[in-house]
C-alpha positions as CSV (number, residue, x, y, z in Angstrom):
1,M,-38.1,-1.8,8.8
2,E,-40.2,-1.1,12.0
3,L,-38.6,0.6,14.9
4,L,-37.9,-1.2,18.2
5,T,-38.1,-4.7,16.6
6,M,-35.4,-7.3,17.0
7,A,-34.6,-7.1,13.3
8,F,-34.1,-3.3,13.6
9,W,-31.7,-3.6,16.6
10,T,-29.9,-6.5,15.0
11,A,-29.4,-4.5,11.8
12,L,-28.3,-1.4,13.8
13,L,-25.8,-3.4,15.8
14,S,-24.3,-4.8,12.6
15,I,-24.0,-1.3,11.0
16,V,-22.4,0.1,14.2
17,V,-19.8,-2.7,14.3
18,I,-19.0,-2.2,10.6
19,D,-18.6,1.5,11.1
20,L,-16.4,1.1,14.2
21,V,-14.1,-1.3,12.3
22,L,-13.8,1.1,9.5
23,A,-13.3,4.1,11.9
24,G,-9.7,2.8,12.4
25,D,-8.6,3.6,8.9
26,N,-10.7,6.8,8.9
27,A,-9.1,8.0,12.2
28,I,-5.6,7.4,10.6
29,V,-6.5,9.6,7.6
30,I,-8.0,12.3,9.8
31,G,-5.2,12.3,12.3
32,L,-2.4,12.3,9.8
33,A,-4.0,15.1,7.8
34,A,-4.8,17.2,10.9
35,R,-1.2,17.0,12.1
36,N,-0.1,19.4,9.3
37,V,-2.1,22.4,10.7
38,R,-1.5,24.5,13.7
39,K,-2.6,23.1,17.1
40,E,-5.3,25.7,17.5
41,D,-6.8,24.6,14.1
42,Q,-6.6,20.8,14.5
43,K,-10.0,20.4,16.3
44,K,-11.6,22.4,13.5
45,V,-10.0,20.2,10.8
46,I,-11.0,17.0,12.6
47,L,-14.6,18.1,13.1
48,W,-15.2,19.5,9.6
49,G,-13.2,16.7,8.0
50,T,-15.2,14.1,9.8
51,A,-18.5,15.8,9.0
52,G,-17.7,15.9,5.3
53,A,-16.5,12.2,5.4
54,V,-19.8,11.1,7.0
55,V,-21.9,13.0,4.4
56,I,-19.9,11.2,1.6
57,R,-20.3,7.9,3.4
58,V,-24.1,8.3,3.7
59,I,-24.4,9.3,0.0
60,A,-22.2,6.5,-1.1
61,T,-24.0,3.9,1.0
62,L,-27.4,4.9,-0.5
63,L,-26.0,4.8,-4.0
64,V,-23.7,1.8,-3.6
65,V,-25.3,-0.4,-6.1
66,Q,-25.1,2.2,-8.9
67,L,-21.5,3.2,-7.9
68,L,-20.1,-0.3,-8.0
69,L,-21.5,-0.8,-11.4
70,I,-19.1,1.8,-12.8
71,P,-16.2,0.0,-14.5
72,G,-12.8,0.9,-13.0
73,L,-14.1,2.7,-9.9
74,R,-12.1,0.7,-7.5
75,L,-9.0,1.0,-9.7
76,V,-9.2,4.8,-9.8
77,G,-9.9,4.9,-6.0
78,G,-7.1,2.6,-5.2
79,L,-4.6,4.6,-7.2
80,A,-5.8,7.8,-5.7
81,L,-5.4,6.4,-2.2
82,I,-1.9,5.2,-2.9
83,W,-1.0,8.8,-3.8
84,I,-2.6,10.1,-0.6
85,A,-0.8,7.6,1.5
86,Y,2.5,8.7,-0.1
87,K,1.8,12.4,0.4
88,L,0.7,11.9,4.0
89,L,4.1,10.2,4.6
90,I,6.4,12.8,3.1
91,D,4.4,16.0,4.0
92,E,5.9,17.9,6.9
93,K,4.3,20.6,9.1
94,K,4.4,23.9,7.3
95,H,3.2,26.7,9.5
96,D,4.3,29.4,7.1
97,I,1.4,28.6,4.9
98,S,-1.7,30.7,5.4
99,A,-4.0,29.1,8.0
100,G,-7.0,29.2,5.8
101,N,-5.4,27.3,2.9
102,Q,-3.8,24.8,5.2
103,I,-7.0,24.1,7.0
104,W,-9.1,23.6,3.9
105,A,-6.3,21.5,2.3
106,A,-6.4,19.1,5.3
107,I,-10.2,18.9,5.3
108,R,-10.2,18.2,1.5
109,T,-7.6,15.5,2.0
110,I,-9.7,13.8,4.7
111,I,-12.9,13.9,2.7
112,I,-11.2,12.6,-0.5
113,A,-9.3,9.8,1.3
114,D,-12.5,8.7,3.1
115,A,-14.5,8.7,-0.1
116,M,-11.8,6.5,-1.7
117,M,-11.5,4.2,1.3
118,G,-15.3,3.9,1.7
119,L,-16.0,2.4,-1.7
120,D,-15.1,-1.1,-0.6
121,N,-17.0,-0.8,2.7
122,V,-20.3,0.9,1.9
123,L,-21.7,-2.3,0.3
124,A,-21.5,-4.0,3.8
125,V,-23.3,-1.1,5.4
126,A,-26.0,-1.0,2.7
127,G,-26.5,-4.8,3.0
128,A,-26.9,-4.6,6.8
129,A,-29.3,-1.7,6.6
130,H,-31.5,-3.5,4.0
131,G,-32.1,-0.2,2.3
132,D,-33.3,1.6,5.5
133,F,-31.9,5.2,5.4
134,L,-32.7,5.8,9.0
135,L,-30.5,2.8,10.0
136,V,-27.6,4.2,8.0
137,I,-27.9,7.6,9.6
138,I,-28.2,6.3,13.2
139,G,-25.3,3.9,12.7
140,L,-23.0,6.6,11.4
141,A,-24.1,9.1,14.1
142,I,-23.1,6.6,16.8
143,S,-19.7,6.0,15.3
144,V,-18.8,9.6,14.7
145,P,-17.7,10.5,18.3
146,I,-15.4,7.4,18.3
147,M,-14.0,8.4,14.9
148,V,-13.3,11.9,16.2
149,W,-11.8,10.7,19.5
150,G,-9.6,8.2,17.6
151,S,-8.2,10.9,15.2
152,T,-7.5,13.3,18.0
153,L,-5.6,10.6,19.8
154,I,-3.5,9.9,16.6
155,V,-2.6,13.6,16.3
156,K,-1.2,13.5,19.8
157,L,0.6,10.2,19.4
158,T,2.3,11.3,16.1
159,E,3.9,14.2,17.9
160,R,5.5,11.8,20.4
161,F,6.0,8.7,18.2
162,P,6.7,9.8,14.5
163,F,6.9,6.2,13.4
164,I,3.0,6.1,13.7
165,I,3.0,8.3,10.6
166,T,4.8,5.6,8.6
167,F,2.5,2.9,10.0
168,G,-0.6,5.0,9.1
169,S,0.7,5.4,5.5
170,A,1.3,1.7,5.3
171,V,-2.3,1.0,6.4
172,L,-3.7,3.3,3.8
173,A,-1.4,1.7,1.1
174,W,-2.7,-1.7,2.2
175,T,-6.3,-0.5,1.9
176,A,-5.5,0.8,-1.6
177,S,-4.0,-2.5,-2.6
178,K,-7.1,-4.4,-1.5
179,M,-9.2,-2.1,-3.6
180,L,-7.0,-2.7,-6.6
181,V,-7.1,-6.5,-6.4
182,E,-10.9,-6.5,-6.0
183,E,-11.4,-4.3,-9.1
184,P,-13.5,-6.4,-11.5
185,M,-11.5,-5.2,-14.5
186,I,-8.3,-6.8,-13.2
187,H,-9.6,-9.2,-10.5
188,S,-8.9,-12.2,-12.8
189,M,-5.2,-11.5,-12.4
190,F,-5.3,-12.2,-8.7
191,T,-7.0,-15.5,-8.5
192,S,-4.0,-16.9,-6.8
193,T,-4.0,-16.2,-3.1
194,V,-0.2,-16.0,-3.0
195,L,-0.1,-13.6,-5.9
196,K,-2.8,-11.4,-4.3
197,Y,-1.0,-11.1,-1.0
198,A,2.4,-10.6,-2.7
199,F,0.9,-7.7,-4.7
200,E,-0.5,-6.1,-1.6
201,L,2.9,-6.5,0.1
202,V,4.7,-4.9,-2.8
203,V,2.3,-1.9,-2.9
204,V,2.8,-1.3,0.8
205,A,6.5,-1.7,0.7
206,A,6.8,0.6,-2.4
207,V,4.8,3.4,-0.7
208,V,6.7,3.2,2.5
209,L,10.2,2.8,1.1
210,V,9.8,5.5,-1.6
211,G,8.1,7.8,0.8
212,L,10.8,7.4,3.5
213,R,13.5,7.9,0.9
214,M,11.9,11.1,-0.4
215,K,11.3,12.3,3.1
216,K,15.0,11.8,3.9
217,K,16.0,13.7,0.7
218,K,13.7,16.6,1.6
219,A,15.1,16.7,5.1
220,E,18.7,16.7,3.8
221,A,17.9,19.4,1.3
222,A,16.3,21.6,4.0
223,K,19.3,21.1,6.2
224,A,21.7,22.0,3.4
225,Q,19.6,25.1,2.6
226,A,19.7,26.1,6.3
227,V,23.5,25.7,6.4
228,G,23.8,27.7,3.2
229,M,21.8,30.5,4.7
230,N,24.0,30.6,7.7
């Protein structure tokens, strides 16, 4: 596609819009993962996590046709994302862990989560780019600053409003449920719109309720241990 043509700018605008819409979920993943590291390390986690996520997104977009031909890919990705949503909900800040391990664990979580979430979305980006690698790169480059800003904002908000953590996990669980219902291997089970939405609701509710219950148990156990030590 030739540069500076109407077709080029239209395609670029489409990709930017798609990327910005997707940046909401990505910002939640990055923000929730970064909250578990020390304040002085959060920017490092956000920048490296975002960089890794963008590289994965570029590669996945360019290989989308081949990726989506793999049977069960959405199923595996959806299940993995459910686990990540649950872990992000119950994990607490643990500053006694070595900084290096904690930082790389958060960056790894961001990259894996984005890879899983991106599988359903890269097809739209690839379609808008019409196979033009330059368009994909430019579109992602424009969306990265907004993704980073959004995740930084989420880190700050979770410190003041803890319920955002629960909301973020619910969003991830919902994304996972959509991946599952669109998996070709089991898609025929969700031909009914009511059944489809009911399944998505059950997945979200299960992750949130089980996660909050486990989080409460962990808090009670920690409190009991602290009392016992005293």
